[in-house]
KOLKOL-178683 format. One record per residue (C-alpha): x, y, z. Coordinates in steps of 0.001 Angstrom, whole numbers, plus 500000, padded with zeros to 6 digits. Example, Ala and Ser with C-alpha at 12.3 -4.5 7.8 and 13.67 -1.06 7.14 Angstrom:
<sites>
512300495500507800;513670498940507140;
</sites>
This chain:
<sites>
884271893998503332;885725894622499819;889501894650499103;890584898071499318;888504898022502725;890593895434504008;894049896996502477;893070900388504264;892888898113507709;896273896192507137;898062900017505972;896603901290509641;897988898448510906;901734898647509475;901609902454510627;900480901498514201;903248898693514135;906088901515512964;904767903592516053;904930900938518328;908319900178517376;909732903782517969;907430903999520858;909027900801522350;912670901935521490;912212905483522946;911269903240526394;914223901145526098;916414904314525507;915003905601529079;915756902124530756;919336902175529377;919421905653531269;918067904119534112;920375901524534189;923509903635533833;922031905879536814;921559902766539064;924905901106538290;926519904778539595;924416904567542792;924996900827543080;921669900212543185;920008896525542202;918821897191538415;915638894463539118;912855896090541251;909894894057541487;907928896763543508;908559898883540449;907521896845538143;904498895611539764;903220899281540363;903641899913536379;901660896685535656;898794897786537710;898874901020536241;898981899909533282;895973897316534027;893933900179535398;894284901970531831;893198898773530066;889693899072528179;889978896234526547;889533894269523942;892359892309525555;892216890656529453;894297892342532147;896051889113532074;897134889365528376;898117892643528962;900130891856532117;901959889188530003;902957891314526981;904108894026529096;906388891598531122;907817890888528405;908940893979527212;909994894780530591;912444891574530616;913793892813527294;914767896360528953;915919894367531897;918201892336529607;919184895879527928;920355896932530784;922495894070531796;924193894233528106;925259898182528846;926944896650531871;928664893928530400;929999896510527447;931306898469529887;933477895682531682;937047896569531121;937447892519530275;934879892692527642;936106892626524001;934085895300523225;936028897392525480;938882896127523928;938800894488520610;942408892926520376;943130889638522506;945697890303525568;948804888591525624;950308887698529316;953801887334528931;955187884950532017;959216885198531495;958735885245528209;956404882806527543;953543884432525780;950005883163526655;947244884284524128;949559884549521161;947958882260518978;950508879507519735;948623876865522775;950766876614525810;951010873685528292;951192873565531936;952465870996533710;953111869841537593;952068868094540412;948963868885542224;950829869611545549;954330870414546273;955299867401548833;959056867906548546;961977869278546656;962879865693545437;959421865332544016;959269868828542090;962318868785540671;961920865476539265;958743866868537804;960759870171536480;963693867640534712;960376865849532711;958843869333531803;962019871273530846;963064867854528717;959701868394526789;960549872121525749;958048873635527976;958398876528530364;955697876676532787;955547874882536001;952694874015538109;952715873360541723;950306873756544765;951928875378548184;948436876208549670;945327873728549371;941972874260549919;940971870971550843;937269869491551058;938139868131554511;940510869613557254;941616866810557837;943172866553554328;946786867404553477;946919871539553202;950230871697551408;953425873171552845;952471876877552563;955466879390552002;958238876274552002;956459874654549303;956741878182547443;960484878533548170;960641875076546845;959074876079543807;961418878790543483;964461876879543805;963126874522541057;962129877028538726;965273878670538871;967462875534538487;965863874418535287;964616878017534057;960645877667534582;958020880051535096;955671878929538314;952046879201538650;950923878500542404;947653878943543990;947390881540546687;944311881004549082;944907884412551139;944809888417550428;947448888551553213;949797886063551469;950416887863548058;952738890245548548;955009887471550401;954419884995547497;955379887557544562;959158886563545607;958503883042544833;955771882576541936;955378883724538495;952021883529538065;949400884055540832;946507881253540720;943078881895541973;941640878439542610;937955877763541814;936938877844545649;938242881409545809;936721882539542180;934444884858544293;936714885632547318;936279889414545997;939140890469548526;941247888313547162;940834889033544001;941310892786544572;944253891898546751;945382890057542810;944762893015540919;946514895439542907;949930894023542088;951860893824539171;951607889988538280;949888887708536128;946644885995537200;945311882388536519;941578882471537306;939950879136537690;936203879228537116;934201878347540529;932653875248541030;929051875887540648;929818879607538807;928293881028535787;929722882297532772;928964885755533750;929952885372537355;933138884431536316;933691887045534003;933147889390536541;935438887609538673;938175889026536431;936697892339536133;937387892574540152;941119892035539105;941047893983536117;939109897173537735;942181897208540564;944992897705537344;946042894762536770;945087893392532727;947542890444532888;944555887832533466;944446884402532026;941032882367532417;940914879012532943;938097876658532309;938242873623534828;934741872012534574;931925872724536786;929520870984539330;926597868658538033;924639866082538592;927024863844536811;929008861408538362;930820859706535818;933498862457535753;934606864805538852;933310867541537084;931878868136533871;933751870252531721;932192873073529871;934110873047526752;931941875688524932;933006878053527691;936019878539525917;934746880183522604;932240882317524778;934762883520526725;937102884332524194;933871886001522262;933030887996525320;936605889150526839;939523889764525362;941841887636527702;943421884129527012;941748880870528243;943135877473529515;941640874343530022;942256872510533097;941693868506531646;942598867283535514;940236868933537381;937491868958534744;937753865159534127;939184863846537620;940109860856535516;943904859663533562;941999857806530902;940115861252529822;943025863785529830;943796863072526470;940703863238524708;939827866336527053;942992868322525737;942386867701522204;939083868840522743;940516871575524251;942788872439521512;940560871986518920;937922874572520087;940692877332520332;941766877337524025;945303879327524587;946578876264526515;946129873053528646;947179872443532236;947308868857534001;948762867080536729;952051864999536727;953532863285539921;956532861007540012;954545858096541723;950926859026541797;950083855975543579;951614858093546864;950793861637546167;949413863265549288;946468864782546768;944143863905544260;946231860508543492;943702859371541108;943823861750538599;947560862454538410;949920861482535402;953165859486535661;955878859889533851;955283857026531293;951724858502530995;952726862033530901;955442861133527504;952570859246525750;950233862094526703;952357864951525230;953220862731522258;949995862507521378;948671865972521638;951233866920519364;949372866602516183;946130868770517727;949225871587518838;950305871725515330;946861871993513909;945968874528516666;949218876897515479;947940876729512030;
</sites>
């Protein structure tokens, strides 16, 4: 074969490559349209029966030289790419998506702006145990010039015999202390029926990790005009986390703060595994502010400071940690809460990282 003949064959290959590209892109546009129709009908995008039918038809028309197994592999990759394209279209349509709203959402909690480029801190006891206990913590928080106080009135626990929280009485204590010290309260609500009652006592509704996919609770939180702090589920993917936030926003409430709190892995050196890269991913994929709970992600007092520094360094909009007057006698999670001396050292050590994060 002469060089001229070889060049002619290569030219034909180039022409066919362009034609294949045009056909693949035309097919992709049809796949996108099918995906949009399926979404309006509430139909699952992936249909294995339909995929098998297409593969069988393709193999029936295969005259070689490729083996059927090779052809099946090639088209499976095309099908997979089409399915991913449908997922991307779905993600683009989400209200929480950065593509839907390019500018950052800033959540206003009693004058404290979360997501405005200045990291915020949330401190408080794991569980509300008494007025005196919460007031002591609030005094420490206030003395540091901070505004946000956390405390659990409802405590979903692994064991039904563990302390479950004081319920409404705990909310009343939080409200009383917050008013006295001019603080804003973040507390977890575990039931849709409890949200309306909780509105009178708290400034931010927290939806905890175990309730991240409690869809009725998410919708109930989305139906009220109150900021929501949504924690990532124990084993939730980032996509599942984002869609949980979408449940809230789809009901009309856009005041959402995402909170990475570690996920369950095979590692046992820490209580959970802090997925620190989730912070920039969530901030790229959504327009919502992202905080990091260093207490539940590590479960270790000795790791709270480095985890908090890492969170601020990677762009988190805030850090959450637990503080108790006397952790040794705490009714829940005693091993991971800081006492006041540790709290002072923790906060002081964070100041350089905090200042750097502001720049």
